[in-house]
MMTF fields as JSON, N, C-alpha, C and O atoms, coordinates in Angstrom:
{
  "mmtfVersion": "1.0.0",
  "mmtfProducer": "UNKNOWN",
  "numBonds": 359,
  "numAtoms": 360,
  "numGroups": 90,
  "numChains": 1,
  "numModels": 1,
  "chainsPerModel": [1],
  "groupsPerChain": [90],
  "chainIdList": ["A"],
  "bondAtomList": [4, 2, 8, 6, 12, 10, 16, 14, 20, 18, 24, 22, 28, 26, 32, 30, 36, 34, 40, 38, 44, 42, 48, 46, 52, 50, 56, 54, 60, 58, 64, 62, 68, 66, 72, 70, 76, 74, 80, 78, 84, 82, 88, 86, 92, 90, 96, 94, 100, 98, 104, 102, 108, 106, 112, 110, 116, 114, 120, 118, 124, 122, 128, 126, 132, 130, 136, 134, 140, 138, 144, 142, 148, 146, 152, 150, 156, 154, 160, 158, 164, 162, 168, 166, 172, 170, 176, 174, 180, 178, 184, 182, 188, 186, 192, 190, 196, 194, 200, 198, 204, 202, 208, 206, 212, 210, 216, 214, 220, 218, 224, 222, 228, 226, 232, 230, 236, 234, 240, 238, 244, 242, 248, 246, 252, 250, 256, 254, 260, 258, 264, 262, 268, 266, 272, 270, 276, 274, 280, 278, 284, 282, 288, 286, 292, 290, 296, 294, 300, 298, 304, 302, 308, 306, 312, 310, 316, 314, 320, 318, 324, 322, 328, 326, 332, 330, 336, 334, 340, 338, 344, 342, 348, 346, 352, 350, 356, 354],
  "bondOrderList": [1, 1, 1, 1, 1, 1, 1, 1, 1, 1, 1, 1, 1, 1, 1, 1, 1, 1, 1, 1, 1, 1, 1, 1, 1, 1, 1, 1, 1, 1, 1, 1, 1, 1, 1, 1, 1, 1, 1, 1, 1, 1, 1, 1, 1, 1, 1, 1, 1, 1, 1, 1, 1, 1, 1, 1, 1, 1, 1, 1, 1, 1, 1, 1, 1, 1, 1, 1, 1, 1, 1, 1, 1, 1, 1, 1, 1, 1, 1, 1, 1, 1, 1, 1, 1, 1, 1, 1, 1],
  "groupList": [{"groupName": "UNK", "atomNameList": ["N", "CA", "C", "O"], "elementList": ["N", "C", "C", "O"], "formalChargeList": [0, 0, 0, 0], "bondAtomList": [1, 0, 2, 1, 3, 2], "bondOrderList": [1, 1, 2], "singleLetterCode": "X", "chemCompType": "L-PEPTIDE LINKING"}],
  "groupTypeList": [0, 0, 0, 0, 0, 0, 0, 0, 0, 0, 0, 0, 0, 0, 0, 0, 0, 0, 0, 0, 0, 0, 0, 0, 0, 0, 0, 0, 0, 0, 0, 0, 0, 0, 0, 0, 0, 0, 0, 0, 0, 0, 0, 0, 0, 0, 0, 0, 0, 0, 0, 0, 0, 0, 0, 0, 0, 0, 0, 0, 0, 0, 0, 0, 0, 0, 0, 0, 0, 0, 0, 0, 0, 0, 0, 0, 0, 0, 0, 0, 0, 0, 0, 0, 0, 0, 0, 0, 0, 0],
  "groupIdList": [1, 2, 3, 4, 5, 6, 7, 8, 9, 10, 11, 12, 13, 14, 15, 16, 17, 18, 19, 20, 21, 22, 23, 24, 25, 26, 27, 28, 29, 30, 31, 32, 33, 34, 35, 36, 37, 38, 39, 40, 41, 42, 43, 44, 45, 46, 47, 48, 49, 50, 51, 52, 53, 54, 55, 56, 57, 58, 59, 60, 61, 62, 63, 64, 65, 66, 67, 68, 69, 70, 71, 72, 73, 74, 75, 76, 77, 78, 79, 80, 81, 82, 83, 84, 85, 86, 87, 88, 89, 90],
  "secStructList": [7, 2, 2, 2, 2, 2, 7, 7, 7, 4, 4, 4, 3, 3, 3, 3, 3, 3, 3, 3, 3, 3, 3, 7, 1, 1, 3, 3, 3, 3, 3, 7, 6, 6, 1, 7, 3, 3, 3, 3, 3, 7, 7, 4, 4, 4, 6, 6, 7, 7, 6, 6, 7, 3, 3, 3, 3, 3, 3, 3, 3, 3, 3, 3, 7, 1, 1, 1, 7, 3, 3, 3, 3, 3, 3, 7, 7, 2, 2, 2, 2, 2, 2, 2, 2, 2, 2, 2, 6, 7],
  "xCoordList": [102.354, 102.256, 100.778, 100.059, 100.318, 98.897, 98.367, 97.177, 99.217, 98.764, 98.371, 97.476, 99.025, 98.684, 97.305, 96.611, 96.894, 95.588, 94.461, 93.39, 94.697, 93.684, 93.727, 92.82, 94.757, 94.968, 94.006, 93.912, 93.285, 92.376, 92.197, 91.352, 92.975, 92.827, 94.166, 95.153, 94.201, 95.462, 95.957, 97.123, 95.11, 95.546, 96.491, 97.248, 96.451, 97.306, 98.667, 99.503, 98.897, 100.184, 100.993, 100.612, 102.109, 102.883, 104.35, 104.884, 104.976, 106.412, 107.086, 106.732, 108.054, 108.706, 110.207, 110.812, 110.798, 112.254, 112.578, 112.127, 113.355, 113.701, 115.045, 115.611, 115.531, 116.762, 116.363, 115.606, 116.869, 116.569, 117.37, 118.595, 116.656, 117.309, 117.523, 118.477, 116.624, 116.677, 116.087, 115.083, 116.706, 116.186, 115.521, 116.184, 114.217, 113.449, 112.928, 111.839, 113.667, 113.246, 112.406, 112.939, 111.081, 110.189, 109.903, 109.198, 110.44, 110.245, 111.433, 112.298, 111.442, 112.443, 111.738, 110.546, 112.494, 112.013, 112.85, 114.079, 112.159, 112.844, 112.34, 111.304, 113.083, 112.719, 113.049, 114.123, 112.109, 112.385, 113.037, 113.275, 113.32, 114.04, 113.165, 113.666, 111.857, 110.954, 110.655, 109.907, 111.232, 111.065, 109.962, 109.734, 109.262, 108.196, 108.798, 109.717, 108.265, 108.728, 107.887, 106.692, 108.514, 107.85, 108.124, 109.211, 107.133, 107.31, 107.245, 106.226, 108.338, 108.47, 108.648, 109.631, 107.705, 107.764, 108.857, 109.157, 109.447, 110.452, 109.758, 108.853, 110.189, 109.65, 110.803, 111.967, 110.458, 111.449, 112.153, 113.337, 111.423, 111.974, 112.955, 113.697, 112.965, 113.82, 114.969, 115.605, 115.254, 116.286, 117.692, 118.577, 117.919, 119.233, 119.285, 120.318, 118.197, 118.169, 118.956, 118.976, 119.596, 120.258, 120.281, 119.882, 120.737, 120.784, 121.636, 122.759, 121.09, 121.79, 121.456, 121.904, 120.679, 120.302, 119.376, 118.374, 119.714, 118.88, 118.33, 119.087, 117.016, 116.448, 115.074, 114.399, 114.682, 113.361, 112.668, 113.265, 111.402, 110.681, 109.175, 108.698, 108.448, 106.995, 106.563, 107.176, 105.503, 104.987, 103.469, 102.876, 102.877, 101.436, 101.208, 101.758, 100.385, 100.109, 98.979, 97.956, 99.181, 98.153, 97.999, 98.989, 96.771, 96.506, 96.11, 95.172, 96.836, 96.584, 96.184, 96.6, 95.368, 94.987, 93.593, 93.12, 92.934, 91.588, 91.62, 90.988, 92.35, 92.413, 93.65, 93.549, 94.803, 96.053, 96.359, 96.866, 96.06, 96.256, 97.736, 98.384, 98.252, 99.627, 99.6, 98.852, 100.411, 100.561, 101.768, 102.886, 101.528, 102.575, 102.717, 101.721, 103.957, 104.213, 104.833, 105.759, 104.296, 104.777, 105.438, 104.739, 106.77, 107.458, 107.182, 107.018, 107.135, 106.886, 108.012, 108.687, 108.202, 109.23, 108.727, 107.547, 109.612, 109.248, 108.24, 107.313, 108.41, 107.472, 106.077, 105.079, 106.006, 104.71, 104.068, 102.859, 104.881, 104.374, 103.801, 102.714, 104.526, 104.04, 102.753, 101.865, 102.647, 101.439, 100.247, 99.14, 100.471, 99.407, 98.951, 97.752, 99.899, 99.532, 98.705, 97.728, 99.095, 98.373, 96.957, 96.005, 96.819, 95.497, 94.575, 93.365, 95.15, 94.332, 94.121, 93.273, 94.883, 94.748, 95.32, 94.799, 96.374, 97.005, 97.963, 98.603],
  "yCoordList": [116.33, 115.208, 114.895, 114.654, 114.894, 114.722, 113.324, 113.165, 112.317, 110.958, 110.857, 110.086, 111.62, 111.61, 112.197, 111.768, 113.175, 113.8, 112.821, 112.897, 111.899, 110.926, 109.664, 108.835, 109.515, 108.292, 108.212, 109.142, 107.081, 106.903, 105.44, 105.132, 104.541, 103.116, 102.546, 102.595, 102.014, 101.495, 100.262, 99.895, 99.611, 98.458, 98.871, 98.044, 100.142, 100.632, 101.108, 101.531, 101.047, 101.406, 100.12, 99.245, 100.005, 98.762, 99.026, 100.1, 98.029, 98.052, 97.215, 96.053, 97.798, 97.14, 97.082, 98.05, 95.94, 95.845, 95.34, 94.266, 96.109, 95.7, 96.289, 97.142, 95.809, 96.305, 97.081, 96.578, 98.299, 99.126, 98.592, 98.488, 98.25, 97.696, 98.714, 98.604, 99.725, 100.627, 101.979, 102.051, 103.049, 104.403, 104.761, 104.812, 105.008, 105.243, 106.683, 106.9, 107.643, 109.034, 109.472, 109.987, 109.273, 109.692, 108.578, 108.799, 107.387, 106.273, 105.313, 105.401, 104.393, 103.33, 101.998, 101.861, 101.021, 99.645, 98.875, 98.953, 98.122, 97.363, 95.936, 95.602, 95.103, 93.691, 93.249, 93.556, 92.516, 92.018, 90.641, 90.114, 90.075, 88.81, 87.604, 86.484, 87.821, 86.756, 86.819, 85.988, 87.798, 87.908, 88.854, 88.993, 89.516, 90.44, 91.757, 92.294, 92.267, 93.527, 94.684, 94.529, 95.85, 97.046, 98.237, 98.366, 99.095, 100.404, 101.4, 101.507, 102.125, 103.019, 104.441, 104.74, 105.31, 106.696, 107.445, 107.131, 108.435, 109.267, 110.29, 110.999, 110.356, 111.305, 111.825, 111.502, 112.626, 113.129, 111.972, 112.064, 110.893, 109.748, 108.916, 108.104, 109.11, 108.294, 109.074, 108.578, 110.258, 111.065, 110.47, 110.846, 109.552, 108.91, 107.562, 106.893, 107.151, 105.87, 105.956, 106.99, 104.858, 104.705, 103.211, 102.397, 102.856, 101.45, 100.669, 101.063, 99.556, 98.706, 98.989, 98.257, 100.033, 100.359, 99.28, 98.932, 98.752, 97.778, 98.499, 98.844, 98.73, 99.535, 99.026, 98.325, 99.4, 99.107, 100.438, 101.351, 100.554, 101.815, 101.561, 100.537, 102.511, 102.477, 103.201, 104.19, 102.701, 103.307, 103.18, 102.313, 104.06, 104.0, 103.366, 103.809, 102.318, 101.58, 102.266, 102.63, 102.438, 102.996, 102.052, 101.665, 101.684, 100.809, 101.684, 102.475, 101.538, 102.341, 101.427, 100.271, 101.966, 101.241, 100.675, 100.296, 100.618, 100.059, 98.574, 97.772, 98.207, 96.81, 96.135, 95.098, 96.726, 96.19, 96.921, 98.043, 96.306, 96.916, 96.87, 95.829, 98.002, 98.087, 98.673, 99.61, 98.121, 98.667, 99.597, 99.182, 100.846, 101.852, 102.243, 102.457, 102.336, 102.631, 104.014, 104.379, 104.775, 106.123, 106.087, 106.106, 106.035, 105.993, 107.258, 108.346, 107.091, 108.22, 108.321, 107.336, 109.512, 109.73, 109.235, 108.922, 109.171, 108.737, 109.69, 109.249, 110.985, 111.975, 111.799, 111.895, 111.542, 111.303, 110.029, 109.988, 108.98, 107.724, 107.921, 107.429, 108.635, 108.897, 109.713, 109.48, 110.652, 111.461, 110.61, 110.78, 109.707, 108.814, 107.894, 107.713, 107.319, 106.436, 107.19, 106.663, 108.403, 109.213, 109.52, 109.436, 109.874, 110.209, 109.003, 109.129, 107.811, 106.606, 105.925, 105.042, 106.328, 105.724, 104.325, 103.473, 104.085, 102.755, 102.647, 101.61],
  "zCoordList": [102.911, 101.992, 101.782, 102.752, 100.548, 100.267, 100.56, 100.832, 100.511, 100.831, 102.304, 102.65, 103.169, 104.592, 104.842, 105.764, 104.033, 104.202, 103.89, 104.491, 102.952, 102.561, 103.422, 103.349, 104.222, 104.997, 106.176, 106.977, 106.275, 107.409, 107.808, 108.648, 107.222, 107.485, 107.958, 107.225, 109.163, 109.704, 108.947, 109.091, 108.147, 107.354, 106.232, 105.723, 105.844, 104.772, 105.269, 104.469, 106.56, 107.14, 107.312, 108.09, 106.586, 106.583, 106.907, 106.631, 107.493, 107.759, 106.687, 106.49, 105.995, 104.865, 105.107, 105.569, 104.79, 104.705, 103.32, 102.919, 102.592, 101.235, 100.83, 101.514, 99.705, 99.097, 97.845, 97.015, 97.71, 96.542, 95.365, 95.429, 94.272, 93.089, 91.984, 91.214, 91.897, 90.756, 91.122, 91.831, 90.642, 90.781, 89.46, 88.424, 89.491, 88.267, 88.16, 87.628, 88.644, 88.544, 89.721, 90.704, 89.64, 90.73, 91.73, 92.714, 91.49, 92.418, 92.365, 91.494, 93.332, 93.382, 93.186, 93.461, 92.706, 92.685, 93.685, 93.685, 94.547, 95.576, 95.633, 95.057, 96.333, 96.465, 97.878, 98.397, 98.511, 99.858, 99.775, 98.688, 100.939, 100.989, 100.681, 100.582, 100.527, 100.11, 98.623, 98.107, 97.923, 96.485, 96.04, 94.839, 96.972, 96.599, 96.122, 96.74, 95.012, 94.45, 94.958, 95.207, 95.111, 95.613, 94.702, 94.139, 94.565, 93.945, 95.097, 95.78, 95.308, 96.455, 95.934, 95.256, 96.248, 95.795, 96.549, 97.701, 95.89, 96.544, 97.43, 96.99, 98.679, 99.645, 100.503, 100.268, 101.486, 102.442, 103.155, 103.478, 103.398, 104.124, 103.291, 103.844, 101.972, 101.104, 100.487, 99.558, 100.964, 100.307, 100.427, 99.658, 101.372, 101.482, 100.758, 100.79, 100.109, 99.402, 98.097, 97.429, 97.756, 96.466, 96.156, 96.989, 94.983, 94.593, 95.587, 95.902, 96.076, 97.02, 98.471, 99.353, 98.747, 100.123, 100.675, 100.049, 101.851, 102.551, 103.774, 104.682, 103.808, 104.875, 105.278, 104.525, 106.488, 107.02, 107.273, 107.843, 106.849, 106.997, 106.999, 106.509, 107.557, 107.488, 106.225, 105.823, 105.602, 104.382, 104.35, 104.993, 103.592, 103.363, 102.004, 100.996, 101.989, 100.754, 100.002, 100.583, 98.687, 97.812, 96.624, 96.004, 96.309, 95.171, 93.999, 94.094, 92.874, 91.679, 90.532, 90.465, 89.628, 88.431, 88.504, 89.575, 87.362, 87.294, 86.973, 87.661, 85.934, 85.52, 86.11, 86.766, 85.873, 86.41, 87.711, 87.692, 88.806, 90.122, 90.506, 90.4, 90.947, 91.441, 92.834, 93.113, 93.697, 95.04, 95.032, 94.728, 95.367, 95.431, 96.89, 97.581, 97.36, 98.771, 98.911, 98.186, 99.863, 100.158, 101.538, 102.55, 101.595, 102.894, 103.707, 103.156, 105.02, 105.91, 106.931, 107.229, 107.457, 108.473, 109.83, 109.987, 110.783, 112.128, 112.758, 113.437, 112.542, 113.09, 112.492, 113.206, 111.185, 110.542, 111.077, 111.304, 111.282, 111.825, 113.225, 113.527, 114.076, 115.435, 115.426, 116.246, 114.519, 114.385, 113.952, 114.464, 113.023, 112.552, 113.684, 113.897, 114.401, 115.532, 116.564, 117.096, 116.836, 117.816, 117.337, 118.113, 116.061, 115.508, 115.425, 115.616, 115.136, 115.024, 116.364, 116.488, 117.358, 118.684, 118.754, 119.474, 118.022, 118.005, 119.16, 119.337]
}
C-alpha cells in the first residue's frame, strides 16, 4: 500500500468507529455517532464493508486539496497496524 510508504507521523494514525452510509465506487462515505462525516478509501481492510456496516478500525489520515481541504482515511489491517507501531516505537 503506497500510503504506508509515505507514513511517518503517528498523529495521522487514528481509530475510527462509524457507520457506512454509501458505497461510492473507490471509496465509502461514513458517519460517526457525533455526526462527523468520513471519506474512507477501499482497501484490503474494507473488503467486508457494505452499506449499514458499523465498525471500528485504524486508518491513516491523508489531507487532500489545496483550497478545499478534505480528510481521506485509508483503513489498515491489524498486521499493518502492528508493523507501524513497531516501526514508530509506540
